[in-house]
C-alpha positions as CSV (number, residue, x, y, z in Angstrom):
1,X,-13.0,11.2,15.3
2,X,-10.1,11.3,13.0
3,X,-6.9,9.9,14.1
4,X,-7.9,8.7,17.8
5,X,-8.2,5.6,16.9
6,X,-6.5,3.6,20.3
7,X,-3.3,1.5,20.0
8,X,-4.4,-0.9,22.9
9,X,-8.1,-2.0,20.8
10,X,-8.2,-4.4,18.5
11,X,-9.3,-4.0,15.1
12,X,-10.0,-5.5,11.8
13,X,-12.9,-5.3,9.5
14,X,-14.4,-7.9,7.2
15,X,-15.4,-6.9,3.6
16,X,-17.2,-8.0,0.4
17,X,-19.3,-7.9,-2.3
18,X,-22.9,-8.8,-1.5
19,X,-26.3,-9.3,-4.1
20,X,-29.3,-6.3,-2.8
21,X,-32.8,-6.6,-4.1
22,X,-33.0,-2.9,-5.4
23,X,-35.6,-1.1,-7.6
24,X,-38.0,-3.0,-9.4
25,X,-37.1,-6.1,-7.5
26,X,-33.5,-6.4,-9.5
27,X,-30.4,-8.1,-8.2
28,X,-27.7,-5.9,-8.2
29,X,-24.0,-4.9,-6.5
30,X,-23.0,-3.9,-2.9
31,X,-20.1,-3.6,-1.7
32,X,-19.9,-3.9,2.4
33,X,-17.5,-3.6,5.2
34,X,-18.1,-4.6,8.9
35,X,-16.1,-3.7,12.1
36,X,-15.0,-6.9,13.8
37,X,-17.0,-7.9,16.7
38,X,-20.7,-8.1,18.1
39,X,-21.2,-4.6,17.9
40,X,-23.7,-2.8,18.0
41,X,-23.0,-1.4,15.2
42,X,-24.5,1.8,12.9
43,X,-24.3,1.6,9.7
44,X,-23.4,4.1,7.0
45,X,-24.8,3.8,3.0
46,X,-22.8,5.4,-0.2
47,X,-24.0,7.1,-2.3
48,X,-21.8,7.1,-5.2
49,X,-20.0,9.1,-6.9
50,X,-20.9,10.3,-10.9
51,X,-17.2,8.2,-11.6
52,X,-18.8,5.6,-10.4
53,X,-18.4,2.3,-8.4
54,X,-15.1,2.8,-8.2
55,X,-11.7,2.1,-6.0
56,X,-12.3,5.6,-3.7
57,X,-16.1,4.7,-3.5
58,X,-14.8,1.6,-1.8
59,X,-12.3,3.5,0.1
60,X,-14.8,5.4,1.8
61,X,-16.6,2.5,3.0
62,X,-13.6,0.6,4.4
63,X,-12.6,3.8,6.8
64,X,-16.4,4.1,8.0
65,X,-15.5,0.8,8.8
66,X,-12.5,1.0,10.5
67,X,-14.4,4.2,12.0
68,X,-16.6,1.2,14.0
69,X,-20.0,2.2,11.0
70,X,-21.2,-0.9,9.1
71,X,-20.7,0.4,5.3
72,X,-22.1,0.1,2.1
73,X,-22.1,1.2,-1.0
74,X,-24.6,-0.1,-3.8
75,X,-23.4,0.0,-7.4
76,X,-26.3,2.5,-8.7
77,X,-25.0,2.2,-11.9
78,X,-25.7,-2.0,-12.3
79,X,-29.0,-1.7,-14.7
80,X,-27.6,0.8,-17.6
81,X,-23.9,0.7,-17.3
82,X,-23.2,-2.8,-17.6
83,X,-19.8,-4.3,-16.3
84,X,-16.5,-3.0,-16.6
85,X,-14.0,-0.3,-15.5
86,X,-15.9,2.8,-13.6
87,X,-14.7,4.6,-16.2
88,X,-16.3,2.6,-19.2
89,X,-19.5,2.1,-16.6
90,X,-19.3,6.1,-16.0
91,X,-19.7,6.4,-19.8
92,X,-22.4,3.8,-20.7
93,X,-24.4,5.8,-17.9
94,X,-24.0,9.2,-19.2
95,X,-24.2,8.1,-22.9
96,X,-28.1,7.3,-21.5
97,X,-28.6,10.3,-19.9
98,X,-28.3,9.2,-16.2
99,X,-29.8,6.9,-14.1
100,X,-33.8,8.1,-13.1
101,X,-33.9,9.0,-9.7
102,X,-36.8,6.9,-8.2
103,X,-34.1,4.1,-8.8
104,X,-32.0,5.0,-7.1
105,X,-33.7,6.3,-4.1
106,X,-34.6,2.8,-3.9
107,X,-31.2,1.0,-4.4
108,X,-30.2,3.0,-1.7
109,X,-33.4,2.5,0.9
110,X,-31.9,-1.1,0.0
111,X,-29.0,-0.6,1.3
112,X,-30.6,1.1,4.6
113,X,-33.0,-1.7,4.9
114,X,-29.8,-4.2,4.6
115,X,-27.8,-2.7,7.2
116,X,-30.7,-2.4,9.6
117,X,-31.8,-6.0,9.1
118,X,-27.6,-7.3,10.4
119,X,-27.5,-8.7,14.3
120,X,-24.8,-6.6,15.1
121,X,-26.8,-3.7,14.5
122,X,-27.4,-0.1,16.8
123,X,-30.8,0.8,14.7
124,X,-29.2,3.4,13.3
125,X,-28.1,4.6,9.8
126,X,-26.8,7.5,8.0
127,X,-26.8,8.6,4.3
128,X,-23.7,10.8,2.2
129,X,-22.1,10.4,-1.0
130,X,-19.9,13.1,-2.7
131,X,-20.5,14.8,-6.2
132,X,-24.0,13.4,-8.0
133,X,-23.6,11.5,-4.8
134,X,-24.4,13.8,-2.6
135,X,-27.7,14.8,-4.3
136,X,-28.9,11.5,-4.6
137,X,-28.5,11.1,-1.0
138,X,-30.4,14.4,-0.2
139,X,-33.0,13.4,-2.1
140,X,-33.4,9.8,-0.9
141,X,-32.4,11.5,2.9
142,X,-36.0,13.8,1.9
143,X,-38.3,10.4,0.0
144,X,-37.4,7.3,2.9
145,X,-37.7,8.6,6.6
146,X,-35.5,6.1,8.4
147,X,-32.8,7.4,8.2
148,X,-31.2,8.7,10.9
149,X,-28.7,11.0,9.4
150,X,-27.5,12.7,5.8
151,X,-24.4,13.9,4.5
152,X,-23.8,16.2,1.4
153,X,-20.2,16.0,-0.1
154,X,-21.0,19.0,-2.6
155,X,-23.8,18.0,-4.4
156,X,-24.9,19.4,-7.6
157,X,-28.3,19.5,-8.7
158,X,-30.0,19.8,-5.9
159,X,-31.6,23.5,-7.2
160,X,-32.9,23.1,-10.5
161,X,-34.9,24.7,-12.7
162,X,-37.8,24.0,-14.3
163,X,-35.8,23.6,-17.7
164,X,-33.4,21.3,-16.3
165,X,-36.4,18.4,-15.3
166,X,-36.3,15.7,-16.9
167,X,-38.2,12.1,-16.5
168,X,-35.5,11.1,-14.7
169,X,-35.7,13.6,-12.7
170,X,-38.1,15.0,-12.6
171,X,-38.2,16.7,-8.9
172,X,-35.7,19.6,-7.4
173,X,-34.2,18.0,-4.0
174,X,-34.9,21.2,-2.5
175,X,-38.5,20.7,-3.7
176,X,-38.6,18.3,-1.4
177,X,-37.1,20.1,2.1
178,X,-40.3,19.9,3.4
179,X,-40.6,15.7,4.0
180,X,-36.6,16.3,5.8
181,X,-36.5,14.1,8.9
182,X,-33.3,13.9,9.8
183,X,-30.3,16.1,10.6
184,X,-28.3,17.4,7.3
185,X,-24.6,18.2,7.4
186,X,-23.4,20.0,3.7
187,X,-19.9,20.4,2.3
188,X,-18.9,22.6,-0.1
189,X,-16.3,24.4,-1.9
190,X,-16.6,28.7,-2.6
191,X,-14.8,27.7,-5.2
192,X,-16.9,24.7,-6.7
193,X,-19.9,26.0,-9.8
194,X,-21.7,22.5,-8.8
195,X,-23.2,23.5,-7.2
196,X,-21.9,27.4,-7.0
197,X,-22.0,29.3,-4.0
198,X,-25.4,30.5,-4.9
199,X,-27.4,27.7,-4.7
200,X,-25.4,26.3,-1.5
201,X,-26.7,29.4,-0.1
202,X,-30.8,28.9,-1.5
203,X,-30.5,25.9,-0.6
204,X,-29.6,27.0,3.2
205,X,-32.7,29.6,3.2
206,X,-34.7,27.2,2.7
207,X,-33.4,24.9,5.7
208,X,-33.9,27.7,7.5
209,X,-37.7,28.7,6.2
210,X,-38.6,24.8,7.2
211,X,-36.8,24.7,10.6
212,X,-35.1,22.0,9.9
213,X,-32.1,20.9,12.0
214,X,-28.8,21.3,9.7
215,X,-25.4,22.4,9.0
216,X,-23.3,24.4,6.5
217,X,-19.8,24.6,5.6
218,X,-18.2,26.4,2.8
219,X,-14.7,25.9,1.9
220,X,-12.4,29.3,0.8
221,X,-9.1,28.2,-1.4
222,X,-11.5,24.3,-2.3
223,X,-13.6,23.7,-5.3
224,X,-15.6,20.3,-6.6
225,X,-14.4,16.6,-4.8
226,X,-11.5,18.6,-3.1
227,X,-11.9,15.0,-0.9
228,X,-10.3,13.8,-4.2
229,X,-6.5,12.8,-2.9
230,X,-6.2,11.4,-6.6
231,X,-7.2,14.5,-8.6
232,X,-5.5,18.5,-8.6
233,X,-8.8,19.4,-6.9
234,X,-7.9,17.8,-3.6
235,X,-7.0,20.5,-0.9
236,X,-5.2,18.6,2.3
237,X,-6.3,20.9,4.5
238,X,-9.8,21.6,4.1
239,X,-10.5,18.2,3.7
240,X,-9.1,16.8,7.2
241,X,-11.2,18.9,8.3
242,X,-14.8,17.8,6.6
243,X,-13.3,14.3,7.7
244,X,-13.2,15.7,10.9
245,X,-16.9,17.0,10.6
246,X,-18.5,14.0,8.8
247,X,-17.5,11.6,11.7
248,X,-18.2,14.2,14.6
249,X,-21.3,14.6,12.6
250,X,-22.2,10.5,12.7
251,X,-20.9,9.9,16.1
252,X,-23.6,12.1,17.4
253,X,-26.5,10.9,15.6
254,X,-25.7,7.6,15.7
255,X,-23.6,6.6,17.8
């Protein structure tokens, strides 16, 4: 739960950048944070957003570790973006039309397998992502059965028209909903256009139709990226309520 860390309980974490064997056997970087102690700790894989493998993503990883989760964020742009600042790398990725869904799924699965291999693991791992990472988290949870919980933070592109499909994104994630095998939490803003509320409603109808375990929350007065405290679209009240829902959801399904 948010802000419920006890003052009389010792706390600490270790952080490092490690190397993962991702899609095609490629070596990619991943940012890892682990709580101190012997555990057992649940795990969380973070799919970073379109702005890249950036400081906000690393802060999210550390926040989860501070709350008792081993957390990891693979660099999903490693193959095509090269090295540089997050802004530079993200621009390179946009210039080549993004990253292939198959590669992203394999990289995020590698992060999950790494967390499960830790001697301090409790055997359960969730996945979360904001923006494009929300789409990637949902896509991966539909295609990889070993995840125990999924959180989609305003992920656009789950619902896709036929003309929006590409060789890199050949399937709309909503069409894989039948394969979702873990509980899902979705947080969205009423003023967002990517995804717009109509697409969120369409996704929800499909989850209902297939009898999936899910909960969606639509926030009035919030648009895209309302967790991003460094941007004008930050909404403090909605963001803090959203974090509370994220921690409660993961505690229910992973601890």
